Each structure stands twice: as structure tokens, then as C-alpha cells.
N, C-alpha and C positions, 0 to 999 in steps of 0.2 A: 252585461248579466243582464237578459231579461226581464222585464218584469215580471213574470209568471214564474220564475224561478226565484228570485230575490223573495215573493208573498210564500213560496214551500218551502224555503230554508229559515224563512221566520216563524212560521208554524212548525216547523219538526221539532224544536227543542220542547214548546208544548206538549205536543203529541206524544213525544218519548216518555216526558214527565208524567202523562196523566196516562200512559201504559204501563208505566212503571210501581204507578201507584197503585193501580189495579190488578195486578200482579201479584203485589205483596199483599193488597187487601185479599186476594183470594187465598194466598196460604194462610193466611190470620185466620180465616174464616174456615178452610179445612183443619187446621190445629186445634182450635177452637168445637172440633165435633158436629159442624154444620154440613152441609150440602152446597159450596159456592153458588152454584147455578139456579137453587132453589133462592137463596139470597136474594142472587141479581133479580129473581123473577119477583118474587116479594118487593124490590126496592123498587122495580120500574113500576109495578101496580101502584105501589103508596104513592109514587110523582106526578104520573102522566097517566094515570090507568081509568080515571074518572074524571067528571069535572070538578068535583070535589078534589082531588086528589090535584089538578091542573090548578084551581085556585089557592091552594097551598103553596105549593111548589112557587107562583108568581107571589106570592106574599110575602115568602122567604127570599125572593130575590129582588125583592124592592129596596131594602135598606143595603142588599152589598149591592145593590149598583150604583147608589150613591159611595158609600165607604169605599170602593174599589176605583171611583173616580178620583176619591180624594186623594188614595195614594198613587192614583196614576199622574197626575196631573204635575204631584212633588218629583216621582220619578222623572218626568220631562224636563223639570228644573235640574237636578241632577241629586235633589232632595229624597231623606226616604221617612216620610213621615208615618209612623207607626203608633202615632198619637189618636186616632181617630174612633176609637173606645172612647177615648173621655173628651174628645171635642163633640160626639154624638151625646155621651153622659150630659154634657153642660147644653146641648142645644134642646133636650128632651125636657130638663129642667123647665127652663126657660117658656118652653110652651106649656108645658104643664103649668106653670104660673100665671102665664095669659091668659090661659084658656079658663083658669080658673077665675081669677081676680080683674080682669077687664071687662067691663059689661059691654059689649058691644053686640045691637040688634042682627045686624047683618051679616050670615052665615059666612060670604063667602069676602068679606072685608074680614072677617074675625081670624078667619082659616090663613087668610093670606098674612094679616099682622103677625101670627102664632110663628109661621115656617118661616118670615123674612126676619123678624127677631129670635128667633133658635137658630137661623142662619148665622147672623151677625155676631152670637154670641160664641158660635163655634170658631167663626172666622180670626174672633180674637184670640181666641185657645192656641189656637195653631199661628199667628200672627205672633204670639209672644217668643215661641219655638224661632220662629223664620229672622226675627229681628236678632235674638241672640246667636243664629247660625250665620247672618250675613254683616254685622255688626261686629261683632264680639270674637267669631267665628268656633263656637259652642258648639259641639255635636248635637245633629237636630237630634238623632236616634234617642240621646241620654236624656236629652230636654222631653222630647215626647213622652217619654217612660215616666219620666218622672212628674208630668202635667196630667199625664192619667190617673196617678195617685191621687193629685191635688185635687184634681174634678170628684174622684170617686169620694174621698173623705168630707170635702166641701159641700155637694150634696146631700150626703148623708147628714150630715150636720142642719143642714137650711130647713130639711124634709121634716125633721124632729121636733121645729118651733112649732108653736101653737099658731102662728100665722099660716103657716103650712099645710100643718097634720090635720090630718082627717083623724076626729075620734078612734083609741081601739090601740090595740099592741102592734099592729103593723105599721110601719112608717113608710106614710104613701099619702098622697095630696087628695084635697076632693077629687072627683071625676069633674072634667072639663065641660065645659057650657054646652047642650047641643048645637050651638051656632058656630062653636071651635071643634066639630069634629068632622073629620073630613068622610064624604061620603064613602061608604062598602060599594064593592060592584057583586051586586045581587045577580045582574044578568048574568053573570058566569056561575054562579053556585048562588043558592037562596041563604046558605047558614055561611058563612065564608068571611075571614077577616082583611081578603084582599080589598082595597082601597085603590080611591084615583090619586094615591102617591105612589102608583106603577105610574103614569103617564107623569107625574114629576121627573122620576127617577128617568125615565127614556129619553122626556123633553130636555133635561140635564145633560145629559151621556151627547144629544146631538148637539147643542150649545155649546158644550165643552171641544166637540170636534170640529165644530167652524171656529173658534177662538185659536184652535191651535194649528188647522192649517189653513185660516185663510186672512188670519188676523197679522199687523205686525209685532201684536202686543206676541201672541203666540209662537210667531217663529224667534222674538229674542228668548222666549223661556225655553225653547228646544236649543238654540245656540247654547243658552248659557251651563243646559245642561250638558250639552257634548263637550264643550272648553272654556270653561268661567276664561280663561286667560284672555283668549283671541277673542271672545267676546266683549270684553273690556278694553280691549283695544282696540275691537270696532265701534267704539263710542254707546255700548252696548251698558245700562244698568244694571248691576251683578246684583246689587243689593237692592233694587225694586222688585228686581225679577223675581228671587227668589224669596222676599216677603210676600209678595203679591200670589204667589203660587200657591205657597204654604195657606195663605187668610182662604183663598178660593176653595182650595181643599179643605180648612177647616167650617168653611159655610158650607159645603155639601154635607159635612158627616153631620153640623149641629141639621141638618134640615130633614136629615134620616133619622134622627132622634126625634123630632117632631113630629116626623109618619108614626114611628113608634105610639109614641102617645097618643096623636090626637086621630088616628086612622086604625089602630092595633087596642091600645089597655087601656084606654081614656083617661090615665093618671101616670104620676111619676110611683116611681116605688123605689123603695132603697133595699138589697140594690137591685138595681135594674138590669135590667135582662141582658144580658153582655155576651159579646161572640160578634157581632157582627163587625165591629172596628176589626178586631182580627183577620175576620174571614176575608172582610176588606184588602187584605194585605194577600193572599192568594188568590185574591180574583185578579187583582191587579198583573201581580206575576205571570199569569196563566194567560191572560192577557194581553201580556208584553204592551201592555200601557194605551193600548188602544181601547178608544171609546168604547168605539160598537163593538169591539171584542169583549169587553166589559160587561155589557149585556147580557152577550152571548153566555158567556163561562159564570155571570152571576145567576143567570136560571140553571146551569147546570149542575153550580152548588146550592142554587134552591132546591133543584129535585133531588139530592144526596142527601138533602136536610129533611127532606119530608118524606123521602122513601126510609130512610134512614130510622122514622119515627114509627113507619109500621113495623119495618124490621125488629124492633124495641119490641113492642108491643105481642107479634104472633109468634116472635123464634127468641133463642137465647142467647140472641146476638146483642149485644147493648149499642143503644146509637152512637154512642163513642167513636164507633169506627169510623164515622164521615170525620169526624175533627182528627183520626189519623192518618185519613186518606190526606185531608187537608195538607198535612202538615209535610207528609209524605211530597206530597208537588212540591212544597215551599223549598222542602231540600234540594230535588232534583231541579227545578229551576234554579234556585241560586248557586248551583255548584256548575252549571254552563253560564250563568251570567258571569263569573267568579273567571272561568278559564275562557270566553270572549275577551271579556276586559282585560287579561293580562297575556292572551296568547300573544299579541303583534310583542311586546315587551320581551316574551321568553324568546319568540322566534330574534329579536336584537342583539341580546345575549350570546344566541346560537350562534351566529354571525360572528359577531367578536369573537 
């Protein structure tokens, strides 16, 4: 089969999922009494129609790139890490803690310290699920879901302690020191929350692509994802690959949380703004776990988010329509994934 034909086949399922999602969204908009073409025009204007809109789109896409990579590298190893939300929250809290409490005068060093520490926190959180899966066979989906709740409740408790809490009724930390703030990209738009974390996210995508496609470790991860039994026979450590894949994904999610704190909110607040961890699932599925595809898909979902905010402001359609579109995409991609996974088994049963 020609490489071009293989590429087209890989793109077919995401394209169909996206098309079906848009058709259903159009029907929903029409049933709500709005003109679908007008809504599409408003959404396009709110996502790409100006430098401000473009900055908002890229700002929304930044954490989605990192959480999408978190899910993608887990899927490459055969694991479904849906704990990105909890890993992100853990990383966000650690970044806020170090950004407030650790006195570092050098801005670059302080930001790097917060990012790395947040990543390590996320890696440990995801690594727990990886160890339980690799050592005990406990399913990572259940583990990561439960760890999400542990992360939410634990950080909510900690942020209310006098050591962390800023005086007032809102459970939030003090603002991080200026040396811990990620610089905002004001050259795109003067009043923007878009920050240099975008370059960190794109750099992470490039690094993950190199690791997966150009290194023996990446080859081992992909082998374990395709067939753990054959990998074990081939002297590949399945346990090591699973734990490391989950931990690397958790590291990326933790960095995403740090980016939200250091570059956008400047503090940790409970409940922490959610959705990026679960949005990363849709990003990874639509990108078919390709790191570069994750970047493109994250920008697409960032455009949906920023455009949806504009739609929410000027029309009667709520921004939750974006969540509906994401859910539909996940549904169609999941159906295609299950069909392709069990199609060979169905053929064998038919031949028998």
C-alpha cells in the first residue's frame, strides 16, 4: 500500500468524525431557532477574525497541546490515561506553591523550577496508575478516574490551609512572584493571556515525536502498545514501558497546569478551571495520537473554545455547544477505534 494511501486512510476516520459532529451541531443550532450559517460566521470571527481572537485561540490551545500529548503517549503504549485533569491540577498547585513560597530572584530560573516541579508532580500522580496497571493489572481507566477525585479534594483541602490561602472567602493562593510569571506574548496582541507556554507546548510535541519515532525507547513503547505479549517475548520490559509512558504523560499534564497558573491566572484557585484534561482526550483521539496532529487538533479545539465564547456573548446559543461537539467527536472516533480493533477477530469468526 502506498504511503499516501495509508495517510488518507488514517485521516478518514477523524475527518468523518469531525464532519458528523458538525452536521449534528448544525441540526442542534437549527432546532434552537438560530441560523447555523450565522453561528458559524460568529464562531469563525471569534476564533480567527482578529489578532485578539487569534491570541485567544492559541491561549486556549496551549494546555490542550500538553494534555493531548499526555493522552497520546499513553495510547501509544496501550494505556488510556484519562487522568490528565487530576495530573494538571496537581501540577498547577505545585507551581503556585513554589511560585509564591520559594524566593528566587532570577526569573528564568524560577519559572523553570516551577515548570519542572509541576511536571514531576504530575508524573508521580500518573505513575501511581502506571504502577498499579503494570504490576497488579489494575485498569488504568479506573485508577486515573479515582486519582482525579483525590487530586481535586486534596488540593481543595490544602489551598484552604492558612499557609497557602490568601485572606478572603475565595479559596485561592497568593499571586505568584513576578519572577515566576511566564512572559505574555504581547507582540501578538497587547492585552492577551497568551504566553510563552505556547512555545513550551510546541517544543514538547516535537520532543515527543522524536522520542517515539527516532529512539529505541519510543520503539519499545509502540511495540508494547501494539502487542505486549510479543514485546515481552522480544525482551522488552512491558512494566517499564507502561510506567514510563504514563509518567511522561503525567509530566506533560503537570506542565500544562503550571502554564495555567504562571502564565494565565497567577494563582491557584479551587475549584481549578477544568476541562483541559478531558479536552486532551478529544484532541489525542482526533489526532490519532500523532504529536504533530495533536498540535493542529488542539488549535482547532482552541478555535472552537474562543469562537464558542463569542457565540455565547452575541447569540442565544450557549458555549456548551463546544462541549457537545467534543463529545460527538469522541463518540465517533471511539466507535471507529473499536470497529478497527475487533474487525480482524470478526473476520476470523466468520471464516470459522
